[in-house]
C-alpha positions in Angstrom: -104.7 -81.5 -8.5 -105.5 -85.1 -9.3 -104.5 -84.6 -12.9 -101.2 -83.0 -11.9 -100.4 -85.8 -9.5 -101.1 -88.4 -12.3 -98.8 -86.5 -14.6 -96.1 -86.5 -11.9 -96.3 -90.2 -11.5 -96.1 -90.7 -15.3 -93.1 -88.5 -15.6 -91.2 -89.5 -12.5 -89.0 -92.1 -14.1 -88.2 -89.8 -17.0 -87.2 -87.1 -14.6 -84.5 -89.2 -12.8 -81.0 -87.7 -13.0 -77.6 -89.1 -12.2 -75.1 -87.5 -9.9 -72.8 -87.0 -12.9 -75.4 -84.4 -14.3 -75.0 -82.1 -11.3 -73.9 -78.5 -12.0 -71.0 -78.0 -9.5 -70.7 -74.2 -10.1 -73.4 -73.2 -7.6 -74.8 -73.6 -4.1 -78.6 -73.8 -4.3 -80.1 -71.9 -1.4 -83.9 -72.5 -1.5 -84.5 -70.9 2.0 -83.3 -67.4 1.4 -85.6 -65.8 -1.2 -89.2 -65.6 -2.4 -89.9 -66.1 -6.0 -88.8 -63.0 -8.0 -91.7 -60.8 -9.0 -90.0 -57.8 -10.5 -87.8 -57.6 -13.5 -84.0 -57.3 -13.0 -82.9 -53.9 -11.7 -81.8 -51.3 -14.3 -78.1 -50.4 -14.2 -75.6 -48.2 -16.0 -73.1 -49.7 -18.5 -70.9 -47.8 -20.8 -72.6 -44.6 -19.7 -76.0 -45.8 -20.8 -79.0 -47.6 -19.2 -79.5 -51.4 -19.4 -82.3 -53.4 -17.9 -80.7 -56.8 -18.1 -77.0 -57.8 -18.3 -77.3 -59.3 -21.8 -75.3 -57.8 -24.8 -76.4 -58.5 -28.3 -73.0 -59.3 -29.8 -71.9 -58.2 -33.2 -73.2 -60.4 -36.0 -74.1 -59.6 -39.6 -75.0 -57.1 -42.3 -75.0 -56.6 -46.1 -77.4 -59.4 -47.1 -81.1 -59.6 -47.6 -81.6 -61.8 -44.6 -79.4 -59.6 -42.4 -81.8 -56.7 -42.7 -84.6 -58.7 -41.0 -82.2 -60.2 -38.4 -80.7 -56.9 -37.4 -84.1 -55.2 -37.1 -85.5 -58.0 -35.0 -82.4 -57.7 -32.7 -82.7 -53.9 -32.5 -86.4 -54.2 -31.6 -85.5 -56.7 -28.8 -82.8 -54.4 -27.6 -85.4 -51.7 -27.2 -88.1 -53.9 -25.6 -85.8 -55.6 -23.1 -83.3 -52.7 -22.5 -80.2 -54.4 -23.8 -76.9 -53.1 -25.4 -76.1 -54.0 -29.0 -73.0 -54.1 -31.2 -73.4 -54.1 -35.0 -71.7 -56.6 -37.2 -68.8 -55.4 -39.3 -69.6 -52.0 -40.9 -66.9 -52.3 -43.5 -69.4 -52.7 -46.3 -70.9 -49.2 -45.6 -67.6 -47.4 -44.8 -67.5 -45.9 -48.3 -70.8 -47.1 -49.9 -74.3 -46.6 -48.5 -75.9 -49.5 -50.5 -76.5 -51.6 -47.4 -76.8 -48.7 -44.9 -80.4 -49.6 -44.0 -79.2 -52.9 -42.6 -77.2 -51.0 -39.9 -79.4 -47.9 -39.5 -81.0 -49.1 -36.2 -80.7 -46.3 -33.7 -84.4 -45.2 -34.0 -85.5 -48.8 -33.4 -83.2 -49.3 -30.4 -83.8 -45.9 -28.9 -81.3 -43.5 -27.5 -81.1 -44.6 -23.9 -79.4 -48.0 -24.5 -75.8 -48.6 -25.7 -75.4 -49.1 -29.5 -71.9 -49.5 -31.1 -70.6 -49.7 -34.7 -67.9 -52.2 -35.6 -64.8 -52.3 -37.8 -62.0 -54.7 -38.1 -58.4 -54.0 -37.2 -57.4 -54.3 -40.9 -59.8 -51.4 -41.7 -58.5 -49.3 -38.9 -54.9 -49.9 -40.0 -55.9 -48.9 -43.6 -57.8 -45.7 -42.7 -54.8 -44.6 -40.6 -52.4 -45.4 -43.4 -54.5 -43.6 -46.0 -55.2 -40.7 -43.6 -59.0 -41.3 -44.0 -60.0 -41.5 -40.3 -62.8 -39.0 -41.2 -64.6 -41.9 -42.9 -64.9 -43.6 -39.5 -66.2 -40.4 -37.9 -68.7 -39.9 -40.7 -69.9 -43.5 -40.4 -70.5 -43.1 -36.7 -72.3 -39.8 -37.1 -74.7 -41.3 -39.7 -75.4 -44.4 -37.5 -75.8 -42.2 -34.4 -73.8 -44.8 -32.4 -72.3 -44.3 -28.9 -68.9 -45.7 -29.9 -66.9 -48.1 -32.0 -66.0 -51.8 -31.6 -62.7 -52.8 -33.1 -62.6 -56.5 -33.7 -59.1 -57.9 -33.7 -58.9 -61.1 -35.8 -55.4 -61.9 -37.1 -56.0 -65.6 -37.3 -59.2 -65.2 -39.3 -57.5 -62.7 -41.7 -54.6 -65.1 -42.3 -56.9 -68.1 -42.9 -59.5 -66.2 -45.0 -58.8 -66.7 -48.7 -59.5 -63.0 -49.4 -58.1 -61.8 -46.0 -56.0 -58.8 -45.3 -52.4 -58.9 -44.0 -51.7 -56.8 -41.0 -48.5 -54.6 -41.4 -48.4 -53.6 -37.7 -49.3 -55.2 -34.4 -53.0 -54.5 -33.4 -51.9 -52.8 -30.2 -49.8 -50.3 -32.2 -52.7 -49.6 -34.6 -55.3 -49.2 -31.7 -53.0 -46.9 -29.8 -52.5 -44.7 -32.9 -56.2 -44.7 -33.6 -57.1 -43.6 -30.1 -54.7 -40.6 -30.5 -56.7 -39.5 -33.6 -60.2 -40.4 -32.5 -62.6 -38.8 -30.1 -65.1 -41.4 -28.9 -65.6 -44.6 -26.9 -63.8 -47.7 -28.2 -64.4 -51.4 -27.3 -61.8 -54.0 -28.4 -63.0 -57.6 -29.1 -61.7 -60.8 -30.5 -63.8 -63.0 -32.8 -63.8 -66.5 -31.3 -60.3 -67.2 -30.0 -60.3 -64.9 -27.0 -57.4 -62.8 -25.7 -54.4 -64.1 -23.7 -53.0 -62.4 -20.6 -50.1 -60.5 -22.2 -52.5 -58.9 -24.7 -55.1 -58.2 -22.0 -52.4 -56.4 -20.0 -51.5 -54.2 -22.9 -55.2 -53.4 -23.6 -56.0 -52.6 -20.0 -53.5 -49.8 -20.0 -55.3 -48.0 -22.9 -58.2 -45.6 -22.4 -60.8 -47.9 -23.8 -64.4 -48.1 -22.8 -64.4 -51.9 -22.5 -63.1 -55.2 -23.7 -65.4 -57.7 -25.3 -63.9 -61.2 -24.8 -65.0 -62.9 -28.0 -63.6 -66.0 -26.3 -63.1 -69.6 -27.4 -66.2 -71.7 -27.1 -68.7 -70.0 -29.4 -68.5 -69.1 -33.1 -64.9 -69.7 -34.1 -64.0 -67.5 -37.1 -60.7 -69.3 -37.7 -62.7 -72.5 -38.0 -65.3 -70.8 -40.1 -62.7 -69.7 -42.6 -61.1 -73.1 -42.7 -64.5 -74.5 -43.8 -64.3 -72.1 -46.8 -60.7 -73.0 -47.5 -59.1 -75.5 -49.9 -58.7 -79.1 -48.8 -55.0 -78.6 -48.4 -55.3 -75.5 -46.2 -58.0 -77.2 -44.1 -55.6 -80.0 -43.3 -52.5 -77.9 -42.8 -54.0 -75.1 -40.7 -56.7 -77.0 -38.8 -54.7 -77.0 -35.5 -55.1 -73.2 -35.3 -58.9 -73.7 -34.9 -58.2 -75.3 -31.5 -56.1 -72.3 -30.2 -57.6 -69.8 -27.8 -58.8 -68.8 -24.4 -62.3 -69.6 -23.1 -64.3 -67.1 -21.0 -63.6 -68.9 -17.7 -59.9 -68.5 -18.4 -60.2 -64.9 -19.4 -62.2 -64.1 -16.2 -59.3 -65.6 -14.2 -56.7 -63.7 -16.2 -58.5 -60.4 -15.5 -58.9 -61.1 -11.8 -55.2 -62.0 -11.5 -54.1 -58.9 -13.4 -56.1 -56.7 -11.1 -53.7 -57.7 -8.3 -50.7 -56.6 -10.4 -51.6 -53.5 -12.4 -54.1 -50.6 -12.4 -56.8 -50.8 -15.0 -57.5 -47.8 -17.2 -61.2 -49.0 -17.4 -63.3 -51.5 -15.5 -66.2 -52.6 -17.8 -66.3 -55.8 -19.8 -68.5 -57.8 -22.1 -68.0 -61.5 -21.4 -68.7 -63.5 -24.6 -67.8 -66.7 -26.2 -69.6 -70.0 -25.7 -72.3 -68.7 -23.3 -75.1 -71.1 -24.0 -77.7 -70.0 -21.4 -78.4 -67.7 -18.4 -76.6 -70.0 -16.0 -73.3 -69.7 -17.9 -73.8 -65.9 -18.0 -74.8 -65.6 -14.3 -71.7 -67.7 -13.2 -69.2 -65.6 -15.2 -70.8 -62.3 -14.2 -70.4 -63.4 -10.5 -66.8 -64.7 -10.9 -65.5 -61.5 -12.6 -64.6 -58.8 -10.1 -65.6 -56.0 -12.3 -68.8 -54.6 -13.9 -69.8 -56.7 -16.8 -72.6 -57.9 -19.1 -72.5 -61.1 -21.1 -72.8 -61.3 -24.8 -74.6 -63.8 -27.0 -74.5 -64.1 -30.8 -75.4 -67.5 -32.3 -78.4 -68.2 -30.1 -79.9 -64.8 -30.7 -79.1 -65.2 -34.4 -81.0 -68.4 -34.5 -84.2 -66.9 -33.0 -83.9 -63.6 -34.8 -83.7 -65.4 -38.1 -87.0 -67.1 -37.3 -89.3 -64.4 -36.2 -89.5 -61.5 -33.7 -91.9 -63.5 -31.5 -89.4 -66.4 -31.3 -86.6 -64.0 -30.3 -88.9 -62.2 -27.8 -89.9 -65.5 -26.2 -86.2 -66.7 -26.0 -85.0 -63.5 -24.3 -88.0 -63.4 -21.9 -87.1 -66.9 -20.7 -83.4 -66.0 -20.4 -84.2 -63.0 -18.2 -86.6 -65.0 -16.1 -83.9 -67.6 -15.7 -81.4 -64.9 -14.6 -84.0 -63.6 -12.0 -84.2 -67.1 -10.5 -80.5 -67.5 -10.5 -80.0 -64.2 -8.6 -82.6 -65.3 -6.1 -81.6 -68.9 -5.4 -78.0 -69.5 -6.5 -74.7 -68.6 -5.0 -71.5 -69.1 -7.0 -69.0 -71.4 -5.5 
């Protein structure tokens, strides 16, 4: 005890905080709970079990490093009971060279949600070429629970080798649903989704919407970093366009007062840096949700499984404390 007290004295000045550092999103209620001793309670999401409200967001595949990253992430999904979305599966739609990077079902297990991923440009093309069976075969081989369609018109426009969409994404998704049996999630890739687009999506028989909101990895900005100097300068304003997750939560809550939703499950993603961001957004949204992370998980999964395991363990501990002692204002 004497040693601890000496350490407290030594660190007291370094631990001083200013009022401006206060997080105003919460009331701290220290009288109402004991320290949490159990893990978070399991719950159902997308028809499957999850043990914590953390979604491993779509990331990568098709490179030597991606194999290690994806297998670390899949192992973590199994150990912690999380859902996972694959990175774009375009590279294995017609060629199995990199199939092992995506073949993760046996690692994740069958009780947790696991989704494949294709871009809206690929969905438009398989419909145009009448090759929708390619998507069905892909999903069968991967043994996934459904398909994430990522909608990325800004990224495609800014990408030097990007595709050009011939139809609006909502038309393509509607047609695809009519020809496809299975669960579909629609997500953006870093700009988020505005209220008019959300309203259109909410009327389709989807499984969920994944926000992909502004504030995290911004694929429009990423493509500009790959572009010519001229395009960087001319199109740079587009990298600042979008809707952050706080705005999207507000849009959905407001839309709930005006229209009936065809589904009521969501993945809140985009700029969620830690468990307090996730906890706040989960509590503010009026519907069942989990929150997605990509870049933080990518960083630790690139290092080692032990680093990833330690990060997720601390995130879940932080969530447990938040549920015990914090109330969202």
